[in-house]
GURO-483730 format. One record per residue (C-alpha): x, y, z. Coordinates in steps of 0.02 Angstrom, whole numbers. Layout:
! residues N
east/north/up
X/Y/Z;
...
! end
This chain:
! residues 274
east/north/up
16/-9/12;
64/148/-38;
104/295/116;
-26/410/6;
-162/452/103;
-343/513/26;
-460/615/103;
-578/489/67;
-486/369/205;
-557/397/390;
-398/397/486;
-195/434/384;
-154/260/314;
20/248/427;
-121/197/544;
-195/32/480;
9/-5/410;
60/-12/602;
-91/-111/635;
-78/-214/496;
-53/-402/586;
-238/-327/680;
-307/-270/486;
-232/-376/362;
-366/-539/411;
-513/-421/408;
-453/-344/223;
-425/-530/185;
-584/-591/210;
-651/-438/120;
-581/-450/-34;
-601/-662/-40;
-783/-630/0;
-799/-474/-135;
-725/-559/-271;
-811/-773/-214;
-978/-647/-228;
-943/-535/-365;
-988/-406/-300;
-879/-226/-262;
-964/-136/-117;
-1041/47/-162;
-948/134/-49;
-750/83/-131;
-876/162/-290;
-895/323/-223;
-754/452/-301;
-705/643/-266;
-630/743/-421;
-500/886/-378;
-402/978/-514;
-228/1033/-556;
-164/1101/-675;
-70/1000/-810;
69/1143/-812;
106/1263/-706;
133/1407/-829;
-43/1381/-896;
-207/1486/-888;
-274/1446/-730;
-432/1560/-800;
-464/1435/-943;
-550/1252/-861;
-437/1147/-1010;
-280/1177/-909;
-336/1061/-775;
-360/920/-776;
-456/826/-658;
-400/712/-534;
-505/553/-432;
-482/523/-287;
-547/331/-186;
-490/283/-28;
-347/197/-12;
-446/21/24;
-517/14/-142;
-377/66/-232;
-296/-90/-142;
-434/-209/-197;
-410/-155/-376;
-248/-193/-377;
-232/-362/-307;
-400/-384/-441;
-276/-321/-579;
-103/-428/-543;
-234/-575/-575;
-309/-508/-715;
-122/-479/-808;
-82/-624/-745;
-201/-708/-852;
-199/-593/-984;
-13/-654/-991;
-7/-823/-982;
-153/-849/-1098;
-52/-724/-1237;
-224/-616/-1244;
-134/-437/-1220;
-94/-356/-1390;
80/-370/-1457;
81/-222/-1520;
60/-107/-1394;
166/-58/-1261;
155/20/-1094;
71/-47/-924;
186/-213/-917;
348/-259/-887;
474/-257/-1038;
325/-134/-1126;
415/27/-1100;
397/175/-1222;
590/136/-1242;
551/-17/-1320;
400/71/-1438;
495/192/-1494;
654/50/-1540;
522/-26/-1634;
453/89/-1749;
601/189/-1763;
699/22/-1804;
584/-60/-1931;
587/134/-2028;
767/115/-2035;
786/-70/-2093;
642/10/-2230;
740/134/-2294;
917/83/-2265;
925/-71/-2339;
797/-71/-2485;
779/82/-2534;
604/132/-2466;
494/298/-2405;
391/281/-2260;
246/357/-2192;
234/346/-2013;
87/431/-1916;
42/486/-1737;
-124/452/-1683;
-191/557/-1537;
-332/530/-1422;
-445/663/-1320;
-459/625/-1175;
-453/409/-1183;
-497/352/-1026;
-636/447/-993;
-734/401/-1133;
-741/194/-1124;
-908/131/-1150;
-920/11/-1005;
-1029/-108/-1102;
-944/-127/-1249;
-776/-135/-1118;
-870/-284/-1037;
-912/-366/-1208;
-728/-345/-1245;
-691/-449/-1102;
-817/-589/-1123;
-795/-603/-1309;
-614/-582/-1331;
-545/-636/-1171;
-642/-757/-1120;
-695/-717/-948;
-825/-752/-865;
-938/-790/-746;
-916/-765/-574;
-777/-638/-624;
-866/-582/-761;
-1000/-519/-623;
-850/-451/-541;
-823/-326/-692;
-1003/-265/-710;
-986/-252/-516;
-854/-145/-529;
-874/-34/-687;
-1093/-20/-645;
-1154/113/-518;
-987/218/-510;
-1025/384/-429;
-912/562/-421;
-935/737/-356;
-822/884/-377;
-747/954/-208;
-657/1132/-220;
-578/1178/-44;
-716/1163/74;
-861/1153/-57;
-956/999/-143;
-1053/972/-275;
-1195/847/-318;
-1174/675/-333;
-1158/616/-528;
-1186/429/-601;
-1006/387/-734;
-1046/312/-866;
-917/305/-972;
-734/318/-925;
-619/163/-833;
-553/228/-633;
-400/234/-550;
-295/51/-533;
-389/-39/-683;
-375/121/-806;
-224/78/-918;
-254/-122/-920;
-446/-117/-970;
-385/24/-1075;
-265/-94/-1167;
-420/-239/-1201;
-545/-97/-1258;
-426/-25/-1411;
-357/-240/-1426;
-468/-229/-1609;
-404/-105/-1684;
-198/-188/-1716;
-319/-288/-1817;
-397/-162/-1914;
-209/-56/-1939;
-152/-237/-2018;
-307/-299/-2149;
-237/-110/-2237;
-53/-196/-2241;
-12/-49/-2142;
109/-86/-1953;
58/-37/-1797;
107/-6/-1637;
6/83/-1486;
77/163/-1341;
-48/174/-1192;
-200/311/-1316;
-51/355/-1426;
-79/260/-1588;
80/246/-1707;
10/190/-1894;
168/147/-2043;
190/84/-2198;
316/80/-2354;
349/77/-2546;
467/98/-2658;
460/268/-2722;
371/222/-2905;
230/175/-2780;
203/299/-2654;
40/368/-2713;
-28/196/-2683;
42/194/-2494;
-25/385/-2509;
-189/305/-2521;
-162/145/-2413;
-146/270/-2279;
-267/386/-2296;
-408/253/-2298;
-324/169/-2163;
-334/312/-2051;
-517/359/-2096;
-557/165/-2040;
-458/202/-1901;
-551/369/-1874;
-725/266/-1906;
-699/122/-1747;
-642/231/-1612;
-795/351/-1665;
-891/198/-1652;
-815/160/-1499;
-839/303/-1423;
-671/369/-1452;
-622/536/-1538;
-486/551/-1637;
-371/741/-1557;
-374/823/-1749;
-237/972/-1661;
-113/842/-1586;
-118/684/-1738;
27/715/-1843;
86/647/-2015;
287/612/-2077;
! end
């Protein structure tokens, strides 16, 4: 457990850590019952939002300069961490994670993503004399727009998660509420119909977008994803560069359509083509 406490916690996290031998059996019983009965306690699904400036030099009068931070109790995040570890192990053992998706798992860092894409491009240019085209696609508020029903379908169909485990994920995603906290002021509580929260956010987003790789490869192009950023690239001899441009354009159109149908939105301002 991290040392950082949350305002949602009744006592500083240092207290239960000091009493770990006494507290652990109760937490163990609580977490095991949650998993075996497929239910996440409602109190674990109430978050309060605090805003933070994305960068110190940004305009504090512009709401777009702020990043909303969701705060949950440390105990709820501990349950998420345990479940996330089990899920990641299941996905790894059964080779269900996207092959060309870096981030949020061992040996798949930003360095491996850069090396893979750069190596493919340099080999194509140096050894074959080809031209290369690279599209850098960015999403707007990607984690906040994930549709819960679509995600549950992905878990069942693509990952083979069913039974009580699937029921647990449905409970985890449903009936989540949040409110905004500014100094001593509190907003009204609203239901979260979209988005993946806290610890599970990265892994569930990878599964949500896993089908994107097959779509890109169907156009005869290469893809590598890092979190919510997608790199699409391809090569061709100079004499066939027009066909490469057509394939790249058609692929990006299809990717944009796929994302739109899955409640994701391309950020045109941050999308580049080289």
